[in-house]
All heavy atoms as an XYZ file, in Angstrom:
883
protein
N     -35.061     31.128   -167.232
C     -34.391     29.838   -167.297
C     -32.885     30.063   -167.270
O     -32.367     30.916   -167.973
C     -34.809     29.150   -168.591
C     -34.431     27.736   -168.661
S     -35.971     26.841   -168.688
C     -35.535     25.246   -168.341
N     -32.191     29.280   -166.486
C     -30.743     29.423   -166.400
C     -30.059     28.375   -167.265
O     -30.612     27.307   -167.545
C     -30.254     29.267   -164.948
O     -30.625     27.971   -164.487
C     -30.854     30.329   -164.035
N     -28.855     28.685   -167.683
C     -28.076     27.753   -168.491
C     -27.614     26.588   -167.629
O     -27.403     26.741   -166.428
C     -26.875     28.480   -169.083
N     -27.441     25.427   -168.234
C     -26.921     24.305   -167.460
C     -25.493     24.612   -167.005
O     -24.790     25.404   -167.639
C     -26.950     23.127   -168.442
C     -27.069     23.733   -169.792
C     -27.691     25.087   -169.621
N     -25.049     23.985   -165.919
C     -23.701     24.266   -165.434
C     -22.652     23.805   -166.434
O     -22.846     22.820   -167.149
C     -23.615     23.467   -164.140
C     -24.595     22.358   -164.330
C     -25.713     22.942   -165.151
N     -21.549     24.516   -166.493
C     -20.455     24.138   -167.382
C     -19.487     23.177   -166.707
O     -18.701     22.513   -167.381
C     -19.718     25.389   -167.854
N     -19.529     23.108   -165.375
C     -18.621     22.248   -164.614
C     -19.395     21.474   -163.573
O     -20.432     21.917   -163.107
C     -17.544     23.079   -163.915
C     -16.799     23.933   -164.872
C     -15.730     23.574   -165.638
C     -17.083     25.285   -165.201
N     -15.340     24.628   -166.420
C     -16.148     25.694   -166.175
C     -18.043     26.197   -164.765
C     -16.145     26.970   -166.714
C     -18.056     27.471   -165.304
C     -17.107     27.841   -166.269
N     -18.850     20.310   -163.216
C     -19.492     19.441   -162.235
C     -18.463     18.898   -161.254
O     -17.287     18.747   -161.593
C     -20.138     18.236   -162.937
C     -21.193     18.516   -163.992
C     -21.524     17.239   -164.757
C     -22.442     19.106   -163.361
N     -18.944     18.583   -160.073
C     -18.215     17.746   -159.134
C     -18.985     16.432   -159.103
O     -20.190     16.422   -158.848
C     -18.170     18.375   -157.732
O     -17.420     19.586   -157.793
C     -17.507     17.441   -156.737
N     -18.303     15.348   -159.421
C     -18.940     14.041   -159.497
C     -18.436     13.195   -158.332
O     -17.231     13.103   -158.099
C     -18.643     13.357   -160.852
C     -19.273     11.970   -160.909
C     -19.160     14.229   -162.001
N     -19.352     12.592   -157.608
C     -19.041     11.832   -156.401
C     -19.277     10.352   -156.631
O     -20.280      9.957   -157.224
C     -19.948     12.310   -155.258
C     -20.041     11.446   -154.008
C     -18.739     11.520   -153.219
C     -21.217     11.871   -153.165
N     -18.340      9.546   -156.146
C     -18.560      8.109   -156.044
C     -17.923      7.632   -154.745
O     -17.165      8.370   -154.109
C     -18.005      7.328   -157.260
O     -18.562      6.004   -157.254
C     -16.494      7.257   -157.265
N     -18.240      6.416   -154.352
C     -17.630      5.802   -153.175
C     -17.183      4.395   -153.547
O     -17.715      3.786   -154.483
C     -18.620      5.715   -151.993
O     -19.798      5.026   -152.423
C     -18.987      7.087   -151.474
N     -16.210      3.893   -152.800
C     -15.747      2.527   -152.992
C     -15.262      1.980   -151.655
O     -15.070      2.745   -150.708
C     -14.667      2.444   -154.091
O     -14.428      1.074   -154.411
C     -13.398      3.155   -153.690
N     -15.037      0.682   -151.597
C     -14.773      0.054   -150.303
C     -13.306     -0.109   -149.933
O     -12.990     -0.795   -148.963
C     -15.489     -1.295   -150.217
C     -15.036     -2.282   -151.277
O     -14.155     -1.953   -152.097
O     -15.585     -3.407   -151.293
N     -12.393      0.512   -150.684
C     -10.996      0.465   -150.264
C     -10.249      1.686   -150.792
O     -10.611      2.256   -151.825
C     -10.296     -0.812   -150.742
O      -9.898     -0.702   -152.088
N      -9.201      2.044   -150.079
C      -8.377      3.178   -150.501
C      -7.706      2.881   -151.833
O      -7.621      3.760   -152.700
C      -7.335      3.482   -149.423
C      -6.538      4.730   -149.698
C      -5.604      5.096   -148.560
O      -5.489      4.312   -147.585
O      -4.970      6.156   -148.661
N      -7.240      1.664   -152.028
C      -6.592      1.302   -153.296
C      -7.556      1.446   -154.474
O      -7.180      1.933   -155.539
C      -6.053     -0.126   -153.244
C      -4.827     -0.257   -152.353
O      -4.190      0.772   -152.026
O      -4.500     -1.401   -151.981
N      -8.787      1.005   -154.298
C      -9.783      1.133   -155.365
C     -10.089      2.602   -155.641
O     -10.277      2.999   -156.790
C     -11.062      0.381   -155.009
C     -10.907     -1.124   -155.032
C     -12.206     -1.787   -154.596
C     -12.057     -3.278   -154.445
N     -13.321     -3.890   -153.968
N     -10.154      3.412   -154.592
C     -10.397      4.851   -154.774
C      -9.267      5.470   -155.595
O      -9.517      6.251   -156.516
C     -10.524      5.539   -153.416
N      -8.035      5.113   -155.263
C      -6.880      5.633   -156.019
C      -6.924      5.183   -157.475
O      -6.629      5.968   -158.380
C      -5.565      5.196   -155.369
C      -5.175      6.029   -154.209
N      -4.535      7.238   -154.330
C      -5.359      5.841   -152.886
C      -4.329      7.752   -153.125
N      -4.833      6.925   -152.235
N      -7.298      3.937   -157.709
C      -7.375      3.431   -159.083
C      -8.434      4.174   -159.888
O      -8.197      4.543   -161.052
C      -7.655      1.929   -159.074
N      -9.597      4.412   -159.293
C     -10.652      5.172   -159.993
C     -10.195      6.595   -160.281
O     -10.397      7.112   -161.389
C     -11.942      5.185   -159.166
C     -12.695      3.868   -159.043
C     -13.811      3.991   -158.018
C     -13.254      3.447   -160.404
N      -9.568      7.230   -159.293
C      -9.086      8.604   -159.472
C      -8.035      8.669   -160.564
O      -8.110      9.506   -161.482
C      -8.526      9.129   -158.148
N      -7.050      7.796   -160.478
C      -5.944      7.789   -161.440
C      -6.448      7.558   -162.863
O      -6.066      8.260   -163.797
C      -4.942      6.699   -161.056
C      -3.728      6.611   -161.946
C      -2.674      7.630   -161.605
O      -2.583      8.069   -160.466
N      -1.886      8.008   -162.573
N      -7.314      6.570   -163.041
C      -7.773      6.232   -164.390
C      -8.614      7.344   -165.005
O      -8.509      7.620   -166.203
C      -8.530      4.908   -164.394
O      -9.720      4.984   -163.634
N      -9.428      8.022   -164.205
C     -10.261      9.109   -164.743
C      -9.412     10.312   -165.131
O      -9.649     10.945   -166.166
C     -11.318      9.514   -163.726
N      -8.410     10.631   -164.322
C      -7.537     11.759   -164.648
C      -6.669     11.417   -165.864
O      -6.509     12.240   -166.771
C      -6.684     12.185   -163.434
C      -5.644     13.228   -163.816
C      -7.597     12.734   -162.330
N      -6.142     10.205   -165.913
C      -5.342      9.794   -167.072
C      -6.145      9.872   -168.365
O      -5.611     10.248   -169.399
C      -4.812      8.369   -166.881
C      -3.638      8.278   -165.950
C      -3.149      6.852   -165.759
O      -3.744      5.896   -166.310
O      -2.149      6.695   -165.041
N      -7.422      9.541   -168.306
C      -8.297      9.575   -169.484
C      -8.816     10.971   -169.797
O      -9.592     11.142   -170.733
C      -9.462      8.607   -169.288
N      -8.402     11.965   -169.004
C      -8.840     13.362   -169.168
C     -10.345     13.529   -168.960
O     -10.951     14.463   -169.463
C      -8.409     13.931   -170.513
C      -6.906     13.934   -170.716
C      -6.493     14.629   -171.988
N      -6.589     16.072   -171.864
C      -5.633     16.859   -171.378
N      -4.520     16.348   -170.943
N      -5.815     18.162   -171.330
N     -10.941     12.620   -168.197
C     -12.362     12.720   -167.879
C     -12.586     13.547   -166.629
O     -13.709     13.964   -166.357
C     -12.957     11.325   -167.714
C     -12.862     10.453   -168.968
C     -13.330      9.043   -168.668
C     -13.636     11.072   -170.120
N     -11.518     13.776   -165.887
C     -11.541     14.647   -164.705
C     -10.212     15.390   -164.660
O      -9.172     14.820   -165.005
C     -11.732     13.836   -163.432
N     -10.269     16.642   -164.244
C      -9.039     17.424   -164.096
C      -8.302     16.992   -162.841
O      -7.077     16.983   -162.796
C      -9.354     18.913   -164.040
N      -9.053     16.641   -161.823
C      -8.469     16.129   -160.588
C      -9.519     15.292   -159.879
O     -10.707     15.353   -160.199
C      -7.960     17.259   -159.692
S      -9.240     18.215   -158.883
N      -9.034     14.510   -158.938
C      -9.923     13.701   -158.120
C      -9.393     13.766   -156.701
O      -8.195     13.624   -156.476
C      -9.970     12.264   -158.622
N     -10.279     13.998   -155.769
C      -9.899     14.070   -154.360
C     -10.499     12.885   -153.622
O     -11.690     12.598   -153.754
C     -10.399     15.373   -153.751
C      -9.756     16.581   -154.400
C     -10.427     17.866   -153.989
O     -11.652     17.929   -153.882
N      -9.628     18.905   -153.786
N      -9.651     12.224   -152.859
C     -10.072     11.048   -152.106
C     -10.172     11.434   -150.642
O      -9.206     11.914   -150.051
C      -9.064      9.903   -152.304
C      -8.970      9.545   -153.789
C      -9.452      8.688   -151.452
C      -7.805      8.661   -154.137
N     -11.337     11.235   -150.085
C     -11.566     11.548   -148.672
C     -11.274     10.328   -147.820
O     -11.446      9.188   -148.263
C     -13.014     11.978   -148.442
O     -13.280     13.170   -149.130
N     -10.863     10.608   -146.590
C     -10.618      9.545   -145.620
C     -11.875      8.695   -145.473
O     -12.956      9.112   -145.889
C     -10.222     10.160   -144.284
N     -11.738      7.542   -144.894
C     -12.915      6.678   -144.799
C     -14.119      7.376   -144.171
O     -13.967      8.172   -143.253
C     -12.444      5.529   -143.908
C     -10.965      5.554   -143.985
C     -10.585      6.983   -144.228
N     -15.259      7.062   -144.732
C     -16.534      7.525   -144.201
C     -17.351      6.280   -143.866
O     -17.106      5.203   -144.411
C     -17.312      8.417   -145.208
C     -16.550      9.683   -145.511
C     -17.634      7.659   -146.482
N     -18.300      6.419   -142.982
C     -19.194      5.319   -142.673
C     -20.477      5.521   -143.454
O     -21.117      6.569   -143.353
C     -19.494      5.272   -141.157
O     -18.254      5.108   -140.471
C     -20.435      4.130   -140.821
N     -20.824      4.533   -144.246
C     -22.061      4.583   -145.027
C     -23.079      3.622   -144.424
O     -22.743      2.489   -144.075
C     -21.789      4.186   -146.480
O     -20.959      5.127   -147.100
N     -24.300      4.095   -144.291
C     -25.410      3.277   -143.824
C     -26.445      3.305   -144.937
O     -26.861      4.381   -145.376
C     -26.005      3.835   -142.501
C     -27.177      2.981   -142.050
C     -24.927      3.929   -141.429
N     -26.868      2.131   -145.397
C     -27.744      2.075   -146.564
C     -28.538      0.770   -146.563
O     -28.203     -0.188   -145.870
C     -26.932      2.191   -147.856
C     -25.801      1.179   -147.945
C     -25.979     -0.023   -148.606
C     -24.571      1.431   -147.349
C     -24.950     -0.957   -148.675
C     -23.543      0.513   -147.412
C     -23.742     -0.686   -148.080
O     -22.722     -1.602   -148.134
N     -29.605      0.780   -147.355
C     -30.409     -0.428   -147.515
C     -29.939     -1.114   -148.793
O     -29.843     -0.502   -149.849
C     -31.891     -0.085   -147.629
C     -32.794     -1.308   -147.730
C     -34.263     -0.923   -147.842
N     -34.695     -0.076   -146.740
C     -35.041     -0.514   -145.523
N     -34.996     -1.795   -145.250
N     -35.428      0.327   -144.597
N     -29.621     -2.407   -148.686
C     -29.208     -3.174   -149.847
C     -29.772     -4.580   -149.719
O     -29.568     -5.244   -148.710
C     -27.678     -3.218   -149.948
C     -27.176     -3.933   -151.167
C     -26.557     -5.150   -151.206
C     -27.278     -3.501   -152.513
N     -26.256     -5.495   -152.488
C     -26.687     -4.485   -153.316
C     -27.815     -2.369   -153.127
C     -26.623     -4.379   -154.706
C     -27.738     -2.259   -154.504
C     -27.141     -3.253   -155.276
N     -30.498     -5.010   -150.733
C     -31.119     -6.330   -150.773
C     -31.911     -6.616   -149.502
O     -31.734     -7.637   -148.834
C     -30.056     -7.398   -151.046
C     -29.397     -7.191   -152.387
C     -28.324     -8.210   -152.693
O     -27.826     -8.901   -151.807
N     -27.967     -8.300   -153.962
N     -32.764     -5.646   -149.144
C     -33.702     -5.752   -148.014
C     -33.047     -5.808   -146.640
O     -33.659     -6.278   -145.684
C     -34.653     -6.940   -148.193
C     -35.542     -6.762   -149.395
O     -36.015     -5.652   -149.659
N     -35.745     -7.819   -150.156
N     -31.815     -5.346   -146.536
C     -31.143     -5.303   -145.233
C     -30.458     -3.954   -145.069
O     -30.044     -3.329   -146.053
C     -30.109     -6.422   -145.130
N     -30.371     -3.508   -143.826
C     -29.641     -2.283   -143.527
C     -28.172     -2.662   -143.354
O     -27.837     -3.527   -142.541
C     -30.170     -1.587   -142.256
C     -31.658     -1.268   -142.390
C     -29.347     -0.343   -141.936
C     -31.984     -0.278   -143.483
N     -27.311     -2.045   -144.139
C     -25.875     -2.335   -144.123
C     -25.112     -1.120   -143.594
O     -25.547      0.021   -143.768
C     -25.370     -2.632   -145.540
C     -26.064     -3.789   -146.225
C     -25.614     -5.132   -145.725
O     -24.542     -5.215   -145.086
O     -26.348     -6.116   -145.945
N     -23.994     -1.370   -142.985
C     -23.069     -0.317   -142.573
C     -21.691     -0.734   -143.062
O     -21.274     -1.882   -142.848
C     -23.053     -0.160   -141.040
O     -24.372      0.173   -140.608
C     -22.087      0.932   -140.608
N     -21.006      0.195   -143.740
C     -19.683     -0.156   -144.241
C     -18.777      1.072   -144.267
O     -19.238      2.214   -144.268
C     -19.771     -0.765   -145.645
O     -20.304      0.163   -146.558
N     -17.494      0.800   -144.291
C     -16.492      1.847   -144.416
C     -16.201      2.029   -145.902
O     -15.965      1.049   -146.616
C     -15.221      1.422   -143.671
C     -14.139      2.464   -143.669
C     -12.942      2.029   -142.843
O     -12.172      1.177   -143.314
O     -12.804      2.546   -141.722
N     -16.248      3.274   -146.360
C     -16.010      3.567   -147.771
C     -15.117      4.801   -147.898
O     -14.981      5.584   -146.973
C     -17.329      3.827   -148.512
C     -18.246      2.635   -148.569
C     -19.472      2.906   -149.418
O     -20.257      3.807   -149.048
O     -19.627      2.230   -150.436
N     -14.531      4.953   -149.074
C     -13.746      6.134   -149.425
C     -14.512      6.883   -150.490
O     -14.985      6.296   -151.462
C     -12.371      5.723   -149.960
C     -11.416      5.344   -148.888
C     -10.370      6.087   -148.431
C     -11.412      4.150   -148.112
N      -9.722      5.425   -147.417
C     -10.347      4.226   -147.197
C     -12.219      3.011   -148.086
C     -10.062      3.220   -146.296
C     -11.936      2.007   -147.184
C     -10.864      2.122   -146.292
N     -14.657      8.194   -150.297
C     -15.322      9.037   -151.286
C     -14.288      9.570   -152.267
O     -13.176      9.928   -151.875
C     -15.995     10.235   -150.623
C     -17.206      9.893   -149.827
C     -17.875     11.150   -149.274
O     -17.221     12.145   -149.014
N     -19.166     11.080   -149.093
N     -14.678      9.631   -153.520
C     -13.836     10.229   -154.546
C     -14.659     11.324   -155.211
O     -15.774     11.076   -155.676
C     -13.376      9.206   -155.601
C     -12.365      9.851   -156.554
C     -12.790      7.960   -154.951
N     -14.109     12.543   -155.213
C     -14.750     13.690   -155.859
C     -13.957     14.039   -157.111
O     -12.765     14.345   -157.030
C     -14.771     14.901   -154.923
C     -15.576     14.765   -153.649
C     -15.356     15.986   -152.768
C     -17.044     14.598   -153.973
N     -14.601     13.973   -158.243
C     -13.979     14.291   -159.530
C     -14.415     15.683   -159.963
O     -15.601     16.005   -159.911
C     -14.426     13.297   -160.600
C     -14.097     11.868   -160.279
C     -14.999     11.072   -159.580
C     -12.898     11.309   -160.668
C     -14.713      9.752   -159.285
C     -12.592      9.989   -160.376
C     -13.512      9.212   -159.681
N     -13.480     16.506   -160.421
C     -13.788     17.840   -160.950
C     -13.715     17.724   -162.469
O     -12.690     17.331   -163.030
C     -12.792     18.883   -160.459
C     -12.555     18.867   -158.942
C     -13.840     18.936   -158.152
C     -13.644     18.753   -156.668
N     -12.642     19.449   -155.991
N     -14.820     18.064   -163.147
C     -14.868     17.864   -164.586
C     -15.721     18.918   -165.275
O     -16.511     19.624   -164.635
C     -15.392     16.449   -164.917
O     -15.173     16.174   -166.303
C     -16.867     16.298   -164.585
N     -15.550     18.999   -166.574
C     -16.418     19.839   -167.399
C     -17.705     19.057   -167.650
O     -17.674     17.838   -167.854
C     -15.733     20.174   -168.719
N     -18.828     19.737   -167.649
C     -20.117     19.071   -167.815
C     -20.183     18.279   -169.112
O     -20.784     17.203   -169.152
C     -21.253     20.100   -167.742
N     -19.533     18.772   -170.147
C     -19.572     18.074   -171.434
C     -18.877     16.704   -171.378
O     -19.082     15.868   -172.246
C     -18.957     18.920   -172.539
C     -17.470     19.152   -172.383
C     -16.892     20.036   -173.467
O     -17.645     20.659   -174.226
O     -15.661     20.100   -173.547
N     -18.101     16.447   -170.356
C     -17.393     15.165   -170.213
C     -18.114     14.203   -169.269
O     -17.662     13.077   -169.056
C     -15.972     15.405   -169.705
C     -15.129     16.273   -170.616
C     -14.793     15.595   -171.908
N     -13.640     14.733   -171.646
C     -13.165     13.846   -172.495
N     -13.726     13.679   -173.645
N     -12.120     13.124   -172.182
N     -19.250     14.640   -168.709
C     -19.939     13.815   -167.702
C     -20.309     12.428   -168.228
O     -20.049     11.424   -167.561
C     -21.191     14.502   -167.142
C     -21.917     13.546   -166.221
C     -21.456     13.326   -164.930
C     -22.995     12.786   -166.679
C     -22.069     12.395   -164.102
C     -23.604     11.850   -165.855
C     -23.137     11.668   -164.575
O     -23.728     10.725   -163.769
N     -20.938     12.349   -169.390
C     -21.398     11.052   -169.880
C     -20.250     10.062   -169.996
O     -20.377      8.897   -169.618
C     -22.121     11.188   -171.220
C     -23.472     11.881   -171.092
O     -24.042     11.896   -169.981
O     -23.946     12.423   -172.105
N     -19.114     10.533   -170.505
C     -17.951      9.657   -170.636
C     -17.383      9.275   -169.271
O     -16.950      8.134   -169.069
C     -16.870     10.323   -171.477
C     -17.259     10.472   -172.938
C     -16.267     11.332   -173.676
O     -16.404     12.575   -173.625
O     -15.341     10.754   -174.276
N     -17.377     10.228   -168.325
C     -16.902      9.921   -166.979
C     -17.815      8.898   -166.312
O     -17.345      7.931   -165.711
C     -16.808     11.193   -166.135
C     -16.405     11.000   -164.674
C     -15.050     10.301   -164.543
C     -16.397     12.348   -163.946
N     -19.120      9.087   -166.422
C     -20.054      8.116   -165.833
C     -19.844      6.729   -166.429
O     -19.781      5.728   -165.701
C     -21.504      8.552   -166.042
C     -22.483      7.558   -165.442
C     -23.936      7.888   -165.691
O     -24.262      9.033   -166.046
O     -24.755      6.960   -165.526
N     -19.713      6.660   -167.744
C     -19.479      5.373   -168.405
C     -18.173      4.735   -167.902
O     -18.121      3.530   -167.629
C     -19.412      5.588   -169.916
C     -19.231      4.327   -170.718
C     -19.192      4.624   -172.208
O     -20.202      5.138   -172.729
O     -18.145      4.351   -172.824
N     -17.144      5.535   -167.771
C     -15.856      5.061   -167.268
C     -16.004      4.511   -165.849
O     -15.506      3.412   -165.553
C     -14.846      6.216   -167.302
C     -13.523      5.878   -166.727
N     -12.541      5.241   -167.453
C     -13.010      6.077   -165.494
C     -11.482      5.059   -166.686
N     -11.739      5.562   -165.488
N     -16.670      5.254   -164.982
C     -16.846      4.804   -163.601
C     -17.679      3.525   -163.529
O     -17.370      2.618   -162.752
C     -17.470      5.906   -162.747
C     -16.584      7.140   -162.541
C     -17.355      8.234   -161.817
C     -15.304      6.781   -161.813
N     -18.711      3.434   -164.334
C     -19.537      2.217   -164.364
C     -18.687      1.017   -164.783
O     -18.798     -0.071   -164.204
C     -20.708      2.367   -165.351
C     -21.733      3.380   -164.954
C     -22.740      2.855   -163.941
O     -22.620      1.760   -163.418
N     -23.729      3.671   -163.646
N     -17.829      1.216   -165.767
C     -16.994      0.132   -166.286
C     -15.902     -0.279   -165.291
O     -15.616     -1.456   -165.115
C     -16.369      0.576   -167.618
C     -15.533     -0.469   -168.323
C     -15.023      0.003   -169.679
N     -14.217      1.203   -169.583
C     -14.580      2.409   -170.033
N     -15.751      2.580   -170.616
N     -13.786      3.452   -169.905
N     -15.276      0.697   -164.625
C     -14.138      0.431   -163.751
C     -14.532      0.055   -162.319
O     -13.727     -0.530   -161.597
C     -13.218      1.657   -163.703
C     -12.609      2.025   -165.047
C     -11.716      0.939   -165.612
O     -10.941      0.344   -164.828
O     -11.795      0.684   -166.827
N     -15.743      0.394   -161.927
C     -16.193      0.169   -160.546
C     -16.595     -1.285   -160.356
O     -17.121     -1.910   -161.268
C     -17.390      1.083   -160.254
C     -17.443      1.549   -158.848
N     -17.623      0.692   -157.791
C     -17.352      2.784   -158.315
C     -17.641      1.387   -156.662
N     -17.462      2.661   -156.957
N     -16.365     -1.828   -159.167
C     -16.753     -3.215   -158.928
C     -18.072     -3.358   -158.154
O     -18.494     -4.468   -157.885
C     -15.630     -3.987   -158.242
C     -15.327     -3.486   -156.840
O     -15.765     -2.383   -156.473
O     -14.621     -4.213   -156.106
N     -18.741     -2.254   -157.829
C     -20.057     -2.338   -157.185
C     -21.112     -2.663   -158.241
O     -21.003     -2.218   -159.389
C     -20.440     -1.004   -156.552
C     -19.771     -0.652   -155.243
C     -18.675     -1.335   -154.758
C     -20.243      0.418   -154.499
C     -18.072     -0.981   -153.563
C     -19.653      0.786   -153.300
C     -18.568      0.081   -152.839
O     -17.979      0.446   -151.658
N     -22.153     -3.389   -157.839
C     -23.276     -3.652   -158.747
C     -23.970     -2.350   -159.138
O     -24.357     -2.165   -160.286
C     -24.307     -4.575   -158.088
C     -23.807     -5.994   -157.911
O     -22.853     -6.398   -158.615
O     -24.361     -6.708   -157.054
N     -24.164     -1.480   -158.157
C     -24.837     -0.205   -158.371
C     -24.010      0.890   -157.699
O     -24.315      1.314   -156.580
C     -26.264     -0.234   -157.768
O     -26.957     -1.377   -158.270
C     -27.045      1.030   -158.118
N     -22.957      1.355   -158.367
C     -22.122      2.378   -157.724
C     -22.843      3.716   -157.619
O     -23.644      4.077   -158.488
C     -20.912      2.486   -158.649
C     -21.400      2.018   -159.970
C     -22.465      0.995   -159.685
N     -22.543      4.399   -156.541
C     -23.034      5.761   -156.384
C     -22.257      6.642   -157.360
O     -21.032      6.703   -157.304
C     -22.798      6.248   -154.960
C     -23.130      7.707   -154.749
C     -22.789      8.187   -153.351
O     -21.971      7.534   -152.668
O     -23.341      9.207   -152.953
N     -22.974      7.292   -158.259
C     -22.374      8.267   -159.170
C     -23.345      9.441   -159.209
O     -24.441      9.325   -159.766
C     -22.148      7.705   -160.588
C     -21.261      6.454   -160.529
C     -21.543      8.773   -161.489
C     -21.133      5.723   -161.852
N     -22.947     10.530   -158.574
C     -23.812     11.705   -158.447
C     -23.044     12.919   -158.945
O     -21.899     13.139   -158.540
C     -24.229     11.925   -156.979
C     -25.033     10.733   -156.474
C     -25.010     13.225   -156.825
C     -25.334     10.793   -154.992
N     -23.679     13.701   -159.786
C     -23.059     14.927   -160.299
C     -23.714     16.140   -159.642
O     -24.939     16.265   -159.641
C     -23.220     15.015   -161.813
N     -22.877     16.998   -159.090
C     -23.338     18.235   -158.470
C     -22.854     19.413   -159.302
O     -21.668     19.461   -159.667
C     -22.793     18.341   -157.044
C     -23.123     17.153   -156.143
C     -22.317     17.226   -154.860
C     -24.599     17.132   -155.850
N     -23.722     20.362   -159.599
C     -23.296     21.499   -160.417
C     -22.347     22.418   -159.664
O     -22.493     22.632   -158.464
C     -24.608     22.222   -160.738
C     -25.510     21.867   -159.606
C     -25.119     20.473   -159.181
N     -21.377     22.932   -160.381
C     -20.513     23.984   -159.844
C     -21.153     25.290   -160.298
O     -21.175     25.600   -161.492
C     -19.066     23.852   -160.366
C     -18.219     25.032   -159.925
C     -18.468     22.538   -159.889
N     -21.709     26.021   -159.369
C     -22.434     27.247   -159.687
C     -21.471     28.398   -159.954
O     -21.661     29.182   -160.871
C     -23.406     27.625   -158.544
C     -24.364     26.469   -158.242
C     -24.166     28.905   -158.855
C     -25.187     26.020   -159.425
N     -20.427     28.484   -159.148
C     -19.423     29.535   -159.306
C     -18.073     28.987   -158.892
O     -17.976     28.038   -158.138
C     -19.759     30.737   -158.429
C     -21.044     31.432   -158.861
C     -21.284     32.666   -158.094
N     -20.219     33.627   -158.415
C     -20.256     34.891   -158.058
N     -21.269     35.345   -157.370
N     -19.280     35.709   -158.368
N     -17.036     29.643   -159.366
C     -15.677     29.272   -158.993
C     -14.720     30.278   -159.595
O     -15.102     31.098   -160.434
N     -13.477     30.209   -159.186
C     -12.505     31.161   -159.734
C     -12.297     30.872   -161.216
O     -12.254     29.718   -161.649
C     -11.173     31.090   -158.983
O     -10.447     29.940   -159.355
N     -12.176     31.930   -161.992
C     -12.022     31.797   -163.440
C     -10.776     30.986   -163.788
O     -10.807     30.150   -164.701
C     -11.977     33.174   -164.093
N      -9.686     31.208   -163.069
C      -8.447     30.479   -163.365
C      -8.624     28.986   -163.100
O      -8.178     28.152   -163.890
C      -7.288     31.028   -162.543
C      -6.817     32.384   -163.052
C      -5.650     32.922   -162.285
N      -4.498     32.021   -162.444
C      -3.432     32.053   -161.681
N      -3.341     32.912   -160.683
N      -2.427     31.234   -161.891
N      -9.246     28.636   -161.985
C      -9.437     27.221   -161.661
C     -10.369     26.555   -162.673
O     -10.074     25.473   -163.192
C      -9.987     27.055   -160.241
C     -10.184     25.605   -159.879
C      -9.101     24.816   -159.504
C     -11.439     25.010   -159.938
C      -9.263     23.480   -159.190
C     -11.608     23.670   -159.633
C     -10.518     22.917   -159.257
O     -10.689     21.586   -158.965
N     -11.490     27.181   -162.955
C     -12.446     26.582   -163.886
C     -11.878     26.508   -165.298
O     -12.162     25.563   -166.038
C     -13.772     27.341   -163.840
C     -14.492     27.258   -162.485
C     -15.762     28.100   -162.507
C     -14.783     25.820   -162.084
N     -11.053     27.475   -165.666
C     -10.355     27.403   -166.948
C      -9.422     26.208   -167.000
O      -9.308     25.520   -168.024
N      -8.739     25.959   -165.876
C      -7.855     24.804   -165.780
C      -8.643     23.503   -165.906
O      -8.229     22.584   -166.628
C      -7.088     24.860   -164.452
C      -6.255     23.661   -164.186
C      -5.036     23.348   -164.740
C      -6.582     22.577   -163.313
N      -4.585     22.146   -164.253
C      -5.514     21.649   -163.371
C      -7.660     22.308   -162.481
C      -5.509     20.471   -162.634
C      -7.648     21.138   -161.747
C      -6.579     20.236   -161.825
N      -9.788     23.410   -165.223
C     -10.630     22.208   -165.323
C     -11.039     21.989   -166.776
O     -10.948     20.877   -167.304
C     -11.873     22.302   -164.403
C     -12.863     21.168   -164.693
C     -11.466     22.285   -162.937
N     -11.449     23.053   -167.449
C     -11.857     22.948   -168.854
C     -10.701     22.457   -169.717
O     -10.864     21.549   -170.537
C     -12.365     24.312   -169.360
O     -13.501     24.695   -168.568
C     -12.761     24.259   -170.820
N      -9.528     23.042   -169.531
C      -8.363     22.659   -170.343
C      -7.947     21.209   -170.078
O      -7.627     20.465   -171.010
C      -7.198     23.601   -170.055
N      -7.958     20.795   -168.823
C      -7.489     19.450   -168.471
C      -8.462     18.348   -168.841
O      -8.077     17.174   -168.896
C      -7.160     19.381   -166.974
C      -5.954     20.183   -166.593
C      -4.698     19.777   -167.342
O      -4.422     18.561   -167.462
O      -3.995     20.673   -167.855
N      -9.711     18.697   -169.104
C     -10.698     17.687   -169.484
C     -11.086     17.796   -170.950
O     -12.014     17.124   -171.394
C     -11.970     17.790   -168.610
O     -12.521     19.116   -168.730
C     -11.666     17.484   -167.148
N     -10.346     18.605   -171.701
C     -10.642     18.728   -173.132
C     -10.440     17.363   -173.799
O      -9.459     16.674   -173.513
C      -9.728     19.767   -173.765
N     -11.357     16.964   -174.664
C     -11.183     15.691   -175.374
C      -9.865     15.724   -176.151
O      -9.457     16.788   -176.645
C     -12.380     15.644   -176.314
C     -13.384     16.575   -175.725
C     -12.594     17.637   -175.019
N      -9.195     14.583   -176.278
C      -7.908     14.558   -176.970
C      -7.921     15.212   -178.352
O      -6.953     15.849   -178.741
C      -7.598     13.064   -177.071
C      -8.304     12.472   -175.892
C      -9.562     13.288   -175.739
N      -9.015     15.099   -179.088
C      -9.089     15.704   -180.426
C      -9.035     17.230   -180.363
O      -8.664     17.879   -181.328
C     -10.359     15.260   -181.122
N      -9.405     17.813   -179.209
C      -9.433     19.265   -179.075
C      -8.065     19.821   -178.691
O      -7.881     21.027   -178.680
C     -10.470     19.671   -178.012
N      -7.104     18.974   -178.373
C      -5.790     19.444   -177.928
C      -4.902     19.866   -179.064
O      -4.835     19.454   -180.104
C      -5.091     18.367   -177.088
C      -5.837     17.991   -175.818
C      -5.120     16.858   -175.118
C      -5.945     19.171   -174.883
């Protein structure tokens, strides 16, 4: 059995660049993510309310410590304007020690500082 990952990349999408920036900024300010990367528009095709939809969205990738995931998910649910926002956490299996140390330090809960 392997240990759970210590770090995650968390993905969400939204329908405007401004909203993507707001989600990124608020999560980093709250120390729920060390950084957030916003990708150029992507085309999403999905089923919603019994219809196939196509829309332009911006992806936001948050780099965080696994111990902060629950708070980050709660934050994204609260700040997002979608009824059912995509929030997916992918494990970081390996990474440079300096970078992962930085992610850990930047997402430390305020009481730990």
